[in-house]
C-alpha positions as CSV (number, residue, x, y, z in Angstrom):
1,M,9.2,109.6,-36.0
2,F,8.0,109.7,-32.7
3,G,5.6,112.5,-31.5
4,Y,3.6,114.1,-28.7
5,Q,-0.4,113.1,-28.8
6,H,-1.2,117.0,-29.3
7,Y,0.6,116.3,-33.0
8,K,-2.1,113.9,-34.0
9,K,-4.6,115.8,-35.6
10,R,-1.9,117.5,-37.9
11,I,-0.2,114.0,-38.4
12,E,-3.5,112.5,-39.6
13,Q,-3.7,115.2,-42.2
14,E,-0.4,114.3,-43.9
15,Q,-0.3,112.2,-46.5
16,G,1.9,108.9,-45.9
17,L,2.2,109.4,-41.8
18,S,0.1,108.1,-39.8
19,V,-0.5,107.5,-35.9
20,I,0.0,104.6,-34.2
21,D,-1.6,104.4,-30.1
22,I,1.3,102.8,-27.7
23,P,-0.2,100.2,-25.4
24,A,-0.7,101.8,-21.7
25,D,1.4,99.2,-20.5
26,F,4.2,100.4,-22.6
27,N,4.0,104.2,-23.1
28,V,5.6,106.2,-20.7
29,T,3.6,109.7,-18.8
30,A,5.6,112.9,-18.5
31,I,5.0,114.2,-15.4
32,Y,6.2,118.3,-15.1
33,T,6.8,119.8,-11.9
34,M,7.1,123.3,-11.1
35,A,9.1,124.6,-8.1
36,L,8.8,128.4,-6.5
37,L,12.4,129.4,-6.0
38,N,11.5,133.2,-5.1
39,K,8.4,135.4,-4.5
40,S,8.6,136.5,-8.4
41,A,7.2,132.8,-9.5
42,N,3.9,133.3,-7.6
43,A,2.4,135.4,-10.7
44,L,3.3,132.9,-13.2
45,M,2.5,129.6,-10.9
46,A,-1.3,131.7,-10.1
47,Y,-1.6,131.9,-13.9
48,L,-0.7,128.3,-15.1
49,T,-3.0,127.3,-12.2
50,Q,-6.3,129.2,-13.7
51,P,-9.0,127.5,-15.6
52,V,-8.2,129.8,-18.8
53,A,-4.7,128.4,-18.8
54,E,-5.8,124.7,-17.9
55,N,-7.9,125.1,-21.1
56,I,-4.9,126.1,-23.1
57,F,-3.0,122.6,-21.7
58,L,-6.1,120.3,-22.4
59,A,-6.8,122.0,-26.1
60,H,-3.3,121.0,-27.0
61,G,-3.6,117.6,-25.6
62,F,-1.6,118.1,-22.1
63,M,-3.8,117.0,-19.1
64,G,-4.9,119.7,-16.4
65,L,-2.5,120.6,-14.2
66,T,-3.1,119.3,-10.5
67,T,-1.5,121.9,-7.9
68,Q,0.1,121.0,-4.7
69,I,1.8,123.6,-2.6
70,F,4.1,122.6,0.4
71,D,4.6,124.8,3.0
72,K,8.8,124.8,3.5
73,N,8.5,124.4,6.9
74,K,6.8,121.0,7.4
75,N,9.1,119.1,5.2
């Protein structure tokens, strides 16, 4: 069974299960992106990029968010 890093604490508590670290050369890192398709998505992006939301991500084993906003007229 494979799982995400944020399951590690729970897996270590279960008898008969163990955690195996994958060497960096073989480990895949997921990159999640967000695109604002309309103005109503701005509120969601504003929330997800606040320190309080970033702390939630970090508490569950995810990396903090990096925000890059591109002007649609420049690219």
